[in-house]
N, C-alpha and C positions, 0 to 999 in steps of 0.2 A: 595497727587497722589493715583489714585488707582491702588494697585498692583497688578498682571496677573502671573497666575498662568499655568501650561502648562503640561499637563498629557499627559504619551507618553505609551503602550502597544503594545502588538504582534497582535490581534484583535480587530477589530472595535467595538463588542458588551460590550466588557471586558470595555472597555476604557470609553463609551458611560453611561455603568454604574457605573461606579466610580466615573466619573463627574455629574451623580445625589446622589451618594452620600456625596460625598465633599460638595455640593451644600444643603441639604437637614440637615447636622449635623453644616456644620462650615457659613450659611446665606450665603449673597450676597453681601460684601462688597469688593469684587474681581472679576475679569474678570480670564474665565477660558477658556483655548485654545486646542482643542484632537487631537492626533496624532494617527497614530498606523502604521504597518506593511503590512497588508493587503492592506490598502488603497492610502498606496505607498507614505504616505504622512513626514514622519519622516525627508526626509533632508529637508522640508520645515518649520522645528520649527523655532519658532522669537522669538528674546530675552525675557526673563520672571526673574520676584522677585524668584521663585519658579520648579524646573523642578522637578515633581513627577511619578519616570521611572520605569518599571517593566523591569526586567532581562531576558527575555524571546526575550524580543523585540529588544539586542543587544548582541547577542549570537555570532553574525557572525560578527559582525559591530563595528567600532571601537566608544566608548564613542561620545570621546575627539573631532570629525568631523563633530558630530552631532551638539550637546549640546553647544550651546553661551556662553563662555569665564564665564559670570555675571552671580550671582541666584546660589542660596542652590540648593543641590541634596536631598530630598528624594526616597531612594528605598523604593518603596511596598512591607509589608506584605500583604498576604492574608489567610485570616481563610476561615471554614465551620462554621456552626453554631452546638450549642450543639445540634438541634434534628437531623440534618446529621450523629453526630457522634453517637449518639445514634440507628440509623440505621445500622450503621457498625457494629456497639458492638453486633449489632442483628442477622448480618449473623453466620453462624454455621461455628465452629470451621474447619479448614483445606481446607474452598471453594474456590476453586480457577476461578477466575473469572478477566473477562476483566478488565483492567484501562483505561478507553479511555478517550483521551484531543483532541487536535489538533494538538498538535506535539511533538516530542518528548524531546523535552527539559519541558512542561510545563506536560508530563506525570511523567516524571525524578522525579520533582517539588512538581508534585500530594500525590506520591507514600512517596517523606520524606518528607510533613504535613503529611499524615496518621500515619507513623512513627513514629514520635514526637507527634504525640496523641496515643501513645500506641495501634495502631489499628497494630498489629501484629501476626494473629488467622487468615487470608484471605492469600491465595497465588497468588497478583497481579502478573499477563501475559499486559503487556501493548502495548499499542495497539491504531494505531495516522493516521489517514487517508495516505497513500503511505506508509505504515509498510508493509513488507512481509504478508499474510495472517497469519493469526494467529490459536491458535487449537479451533476449536470449541468448547464452552463453553457454557452455558448454562445461565450463568448470570453476566451481566456486569456492573460497577460500571463506573459512570462520574461525572462531576460536574459543570453541563449545558450543556454539548454537545451530546446531545442525537442525536442529527443529525448524528454526526460522526459514531453510534456503529452500528455493520452490520446488515444487517436485518436478518440474523440463531438466532441469540440471543434469546431466551426466555423472559430472566426476564432481567429489564432495573431498575438500583437503579440508579435514577436521583435525586444528594445530593444538584440541585440549583448551582449557580455560587459561586467560592470563593468571601470573599468580605472580604472588608479590617480592616485588623487590628485594636485595639484605639492605640496601640503604633503608627504607621501610621498617624490616627486623632491626637496622641496627637504635631509628630514632625512635621506636616501640623501646623496647631495652633500655636505654638511656630512661625516658620518662616510668619506667614500671620495678625499675631500680634490677633488672634482674640482668644484666650485661656479660657474666660468666656464663651464660647459657648458648652465647654465640660463638664459644668457644669450645664448642661440641660437635664432633667430626661428623654428626650426621644434618647438622645444620652448615657446617664449612662445603660438605658434599653437595648439598641443594641452592647453595649460591656457586657453586661451581659448574649447574646443569644449567643455569639460565643463562640467556644469550643477551647478556650485560657486558657493557666496559665498567672494565676495574683500571682504577688507578693503583700501583703499589706503592705502598710510603715504609718498604721496609726497612732502605739505609735510612729516612729519614728517624726509624724508632731506633736504629743502633746509634746515635746521634745523640739520642738524651735515655740517659735511664731510668732520669724522675719521670717520664711520663709513659714507659714504656706498657702497662699496662692497657692504657686508654687505647696509645696508635697499635697494638694488638687488635683492640678493638673491630677498629676499623680500616685494618688493612687490605682485609678480603675482600668487600664490595663498595667502598667507598666512592663513588663517581663526581666527587668536586674537586676546591682546588682545596689543599689543605696551607696553609702558617702557622710555623710551631715558634713560643720565645718565652728562653728562659724565666729564670725570677726578677733579671735586671729589664726585661724589656728586649736583647738582644737577640734578632730574630734567626736560629739554627735550623728552620726545616722551609722547605718553599717548594712544593711539586711542581711538575709541568705545567698542572690545569690551571695552576696559583700564577705562573708565570703569562697564559694565554689569559687570562684575566686582567692584569695587573697590567699586561703588555711592559714587564719589565722583566731580562733572564737573570735567575736567582744570584748569579756571579753579584749581581749589584744591592741585594738585602743581607746575604749571608754572612754573619758576624756586624752586623751593622745594628745602631739603638733601631727600634721600629717606628718611635716618635718620627724619627730625622726623615727616614725612607719611604713608610708605611704612613703616613699619615691620614690618610684618605679614614683608616680602621680606627675606629673607637677603642682601641686597647687600653688606652688610657685610663676611661671611663669603665672597665671592666675592670683591671688594678683597683682604679680605686673604692669603688663598691663592694670588689672579692663579691659580684656575683653574676652569673653565665649571665648573654644578652642576647635574645634567641628575637629570628628575623627582622633585622633591622635595612634597611632600604638602602644603601647609602650609590653615588653614582661614578662611578668609577672610570677616567676615557669619557663621557658622554654616555656612555650604558648606564643601567640600574641593575646594583649587585645585588641580589639578598645574600646578607651576613648574620654568620653566629657566633659567637666565642665563648668558651668554655673556661676559666680555671681551673688550677687545675691544686689541689689543696693538700697538703702532709701535713698532718698534726696542727690544723688551724694558722699555718703559712700558707701563703701561693710560692708554689714553685716554679712555673709557669704557667699558660696559657696555651690554647689552640685553636684556631680561627677556621671558621669552615666556608668557604667563597663557592655562591652557584650562582651564575650569571641566567638572565633570562634569555629564551630562546620565542621566536614566535611559535614552533611546533610543541614549548614545552612550557608554555604559561600556565598549562588547566593544573601542572602538576607542581609547582612552584608552593612551598608552606611559607606563605606571608599574605594579607589581606587582600594584596592590587590585587591578585587572580580571581577574588571571590566581588566584583565590581560591576562585573554582568557580562559586557561586548569585548569579544581582543578588539584592544584596540592599534587595530593597525586597519588601511583602508582595503576597501573588496574591490574596490570598480575605476575605472579608469574613464575617460569619454570612448572610447573606443568600444565602451561597453552602453554607451546611450543611442539606443537603435531611432532612429528618424532620419529622413531625409526631407519633410516636405516643410515648406520656406519656415514659417514659424520656429519650428525645433533647430533648425538651422542656426537658425540667426540665435536662438536662447540659446548656442553652444556655442558659436562667437564669440560672443558677449563674455558668459563662463571661461575662457578660453583666456580673456583680457586680463578679468577679475586676478585670475591665477596667478599671475603675477606681482600681484599686490599682495598685501600684507597686512589690507584693510579691513573690515567689520563686512559682512554680506550678509543681507537678507533674502530671503531666495519665500518668493510668495506664490502661489498655486493652487491650485484646487488636491485637495484631496485622492492619491493616485496620480500624480503627476509624474513623479518621483523626483519629489523636494530633496531625501537625502541621498538618492542616487548624483544628483550636483553635486552635492555636499563632498562624497566621496570623492567625486573628478573632480572637482575644485583642487583637494588636498594630496593630489595625486601628481596632481600636473607641478604643485608647486615648489619653492625653493624645499619647506617644510615635510616633504613627502617620507623621508625617511626617518620622521616622527611618529611620537603616535597619534592617530585619530578615534578623538575618544566621540563617543554618539550618548544622547541623554532626551528622553520625551519628558520635559515640565509637566505634561499635563498624564502622568502615568507616574506619578510619585507625590504621594501624599505631602502637602507646605514642609512641614517639622522634618521631617525624612531627607527630604529636596535640597534643604540648606547643610545638612548632611555631608548626602553626595558628595554637594558639590564644594564642600571646602575642608569637607575632613573634618575627622574632632578628637579631641586630647583625652587622654584615658583618664575617665571618672568623670568627663564633661556633661553624663546624663546618666540616668535610673538607663541602664540598659547595656552603656556603652564599652564596648569591649576592651580588655585588657591591652594594655601598648597603645592605645587609638588607631584611628583607622584616618587612610589617606585618602585626600577627595579627588573629584574630577578636573579643578585647577589641578594640580599637582599632577597627576596622571597624563595630563593631555602636553605639559609642560614641552616647546618649542615646537609643540605641536597642532593640532587645531582642536577645536572642542563645538561641536554642533549641538547646538541647542533646539531642539523641532519643538514642537505646539510652542514658543516664546511667550502667545498673548495667556497663556495659561499660567505664569507666572506671578504670585504675588505682591502686591505691593512694596513689604518689608523686602523680597528677597529682589526685588527690581533695582532698589535704594542700594543693596550690596554689588550687587552685580556692574552700574554704573560705577560705582568705584574703583572694582578692580577692571574695567574698562580705562581708567584714568590713570590708576598709578602704578596699573600691573604688580600687586599685591596683594594678599590674602592673610586672615588670621584664622587656624583653624576654632570650631566651634571651642569653646572652651579655653579654648590658650590665650597666650597672651607675643608668640615669637611672630616676625611679621616672615613671611616667605614670598619671595620672589615670584614668579609665574610670568614667563611672555607665549600665550598664544597665541592664536589667529580664532576668532569668534565668528562662525557662520549659524545663524538662526534664521528656524524656516514656519511659517502659521498660512494656513490654511484661511482663516479669515483677513476680513479688511481690517491691518492694522493701524489704517491710518484713519480711520472713523471710528476705532478703538479709541485711540488717542483723544479725541474732538470731544468724544464721549468722555474722557475722565479715567478710561480704565485702565491707562497703559499711561505711564513719562514719558512725555514728552520730549525732556532731554537724551533718558535711556532710547528712542526711539530712533532720534537722531544718530546716535554714537552708532545703532545698531546697524542703520539703514545709510551709511556711506554706500554703500556700491551694491543697488537692488537692481535685486535679478527676478521676473514674472515669469514666469513659464503658463505654456498655453497649454487649456486643457484638450483633451482626445479629441475630442470632436472638433477641432478649428484645422487639426492635423492631417484631413484629408485620408490621402491612400496610405499615411502612416500606420494607419489603423488594419490594413489590409500586411505589411511587414512587419509591422507588431504579432500578429496571430499567423502566421507563418513561423516565426524564432520562439513563440513561445509553444507551438507546436512541435516542434524538431524537439525543444528544450525541453518537452514531456516524451517525448520517443514517440506521438501516436503517427499513424497512418492517413485520417482521413482526410476528404478533400471533401469542396462546400461547392455543392451546387449553384448557377449562377444569381436564380432566385436568393436562396441564401446568405450569398455573399452583397449581396444589394443590400438586403434589410441591414445587416450588419453594419454599410458603409454608410444603413442612414439613421442608427439608433445614437440616440443625444451623449453614451457611457456617462455618467455622471460620475459614478466610478470612477473613472481614467482606466489608467491601463490594470488596474487591481483588481476593477469589473471586466475587462476582458479577459485578465490570467484566469479569473474563474470562470468564464465562458467557455474558454478555450479546456480547461480543465476536464468542464462536465461533456463537451462535447467525445473528447478523451472517452472518457468514461462510457461512454454509448455506444463503445466500439464498432462502430461504422462506418463501412468504407465513403461515402458520399454523405452528407449531410443536406438535408430539405430543410425546407421553409417550418415545417412543422416540427423538426430533430431540436429547433434552437430552444434558450429558454422561457419558460413562461413569461417573465417579465419582458424580454426582448419582444417575443411575439404579441403582446398586451398589447406593446407602446406602437409595434407598429400596427396592431389592430385602429388602434388608434386614431391615429395620420391617415389610415385610410390607403389602400392599395393605390389612387392614383398620386399621391405623394410619394410614393419611395423610389427610389430612382431607374430608371429604367434602361436597358441596354440601348443605345444609338444603332439604327439599324442603316445598310450600305448607301439608302435612298435619301437617307435624311440630310438635309444640308449641312453646314456648318453652325450656321446659328444656331441651327437647332443641338448640333451635337453638346457646342458648346453650353446655351443654356442651361443643357442636362446638364453639363460639369458644376453648371455654378450650383444647382440644386443638391448637389450631392457633395458639393463643398461646403455647403453652409449648413447643411443637418438640420439642426433642428432651431438656428438664427435666421434662418431666410428672413425677418422680417427685417433687420439688421441689415442685410447682407442689400436686399429691395432700398430702402432707407437708402444706402450709400450711394448706389449707383443711381435715384431720383436726386440727389444732393447734386452730385457729380452732371445729370443729363440736364438741370437745371444753372447749371453757371453760381451757385453759390458755394458761399465759403464751405471747404470741403479739408480742411486741416484736421488732424483728430483729435484735437480739443471741441473746437465747433462742434462736431461731428457728436462726439461725445455726448456737451452738450445739449445738442438738439436734439436727439434722441431721449435725453432723461426728461426734456419738456413737453415732449410729445407722450412721455410713458412706457417707450418701446427699453425693453430689456435687454438683457444683454450687450451691451455696444461700450465697453468701456473704452479707454485711450488705444488699452493695450489691443483688441479687441480689429478697431475701426482702425489701428495699423496695419495686423493684420490682414483683413481684407482688403486695404487698398493694395498691399502688394499683394495681394492671390490676380483680383483684376491685371496691375498691372501686368504679372508674369504671364497672364492667358493673353495678353493685346489687347483688354478690351477698355483698357483709361490708360491717362499720358499722367500722372504725378507730380506736379510742379509743385515748388513752392516760390514764396513771391508773388507778385500782382499777374502773373503768365495765369498764373491758376492751375488746378486741376479740371479733367474735361474725359466725357465717354468718344474713344474713338467711333471712330461707324462700326465699325464690326462691333461694342459693347452695346452701341445703337440698337443697332437687328440683334442685337440677345436681349436684351432690353425687352422689345419687341414682343420676340416669341416667348419669357418669360412670361406678360403679363398674361400670352393667350395661353401657355399650359396650368398657368394658376385660375384661367373661368373656364377651365374644362374640368379644372378640379371643384371649378364651385355649379360645375353641368351650365353654366352660363349658354 
């Protein structure tokens, strides 16, 4: 029966190019179906014997929901030609050039490919249709996507489309049973024209006549570690790449029994079952390694086997041939504490606490409004911890349906449920082993999964869905929520024992409206990141400083991006987004902070500064100052409780601490503990009176 090959990529041109290449080099002994994201045909994928998949086609999609269950999956590797590499190497050192492709994932993948090939003398600036306006550079480099290059670019270096690697053809030929096609001169010339590393296995080929045909197949273009054993399990071949991965010189394994010197490889299982082992994840030297073993049969008798080893690297994760690379986000941290912008007292205090937490391995619960940077802090804590070299895995509990979330967290065994992939699937707990697992929107986790998570935290053990084997996992849990999780616990919506397991180290992040001049600092940094050149008029800046920022930094980023697209040198109040102008209009012009005049006294200046700092929480600030002025109890707990009794919103214990800190930092209050108590300073008294005058003026008294 004729075999069937399905090819799926992001764009329609690439999928047709790959189909032509496969037909040219592997013949016509099978049928080919093509699918692409651009043509919207992925969901129409029919069953096939082999699926050749481009990872860019599944960046935002679940492969298991689209690809039918049966058939082997081959992840495409693509390369440029040696001629193209020579053109890149001829570009002058330190040249800044746009790297253009059709979308962000393919731009990132192309830059990673260039770095892998040693092209590190060019400063690439990523660009793709729909990206923010890039700097106007004179040179652009692209791989067959010249139509996406901006018109103002003077020099375009088009390297031609990226082509399928020799490794991809080797794996396709194996599954399609047409290995003999790779011995044709046309394919050998093609493989030699590609700019990819090749590890010769010629000498190993001569060591064993039994595996001559298979070693000849891989000789041309195999970029992987190779270990060969004979019928007795004696190692007869170990190439240089295998030495690197195993961290063992070949002299220590050659002519020895594999079960003694390479016990980490499942060779006995292969021999006992007389079946190949594909894409098995094995930990070697603390690093995950993808292992595939193929037995060599002659007349029904095993005469040997060869093992292919491929080590995970960050820049190659999307090209690996096992399911772990399909789990979603790259399992590495992207931010450090230096990435967190903020000089206000609340943010400096939050970072100081988080840095101390990084030294511990205890669970952390990060709370704060949406957009305050909870995931950013989780990345930074991991990067500053002793686990920084281990995986960082992030998952949003509210974004995944409950039944799927369990299988994603715990993994599953083959046949565990209808639709389970052949070979099973590792989960996020295993993926985060020795590292950090970040669980965002933890309040969305179902009661059943809460029980299971509690056991993981207590026992450091999991069992895959449909499995019986206990798997030890040692990872740190950082959970986050923008809800009042303690209140949800009191209402019975979240387990109390799990809450206290997660909240060993609590971290509360301040909203943007409590961070004062951080708004201006963040605005400048976001503007620079977007490459925008606009400036704000004093009036527009004051409106932004007075805005509540209910969406916090995320809302501010959207605002800056909107202003950048206006392409105006100076932004006035009328140019601001309608929502911000509407809120400013509701508050009234008199409520907007005014720039102090030269003649204004110190108390008046500080009164206006207090109004700017308070933003939409003026009632809470006024209440705190009144309590200090009256000599009443001014601890953060008593302040929060008193405000709650009076129906004053926005004054939690955290915000009370923040307000007291600001008043003390401005010299308006002396914050003391014990019987001495806290009180306003004489300057604070004057500022309080001036605030009363300003409010009377706003009311028209």
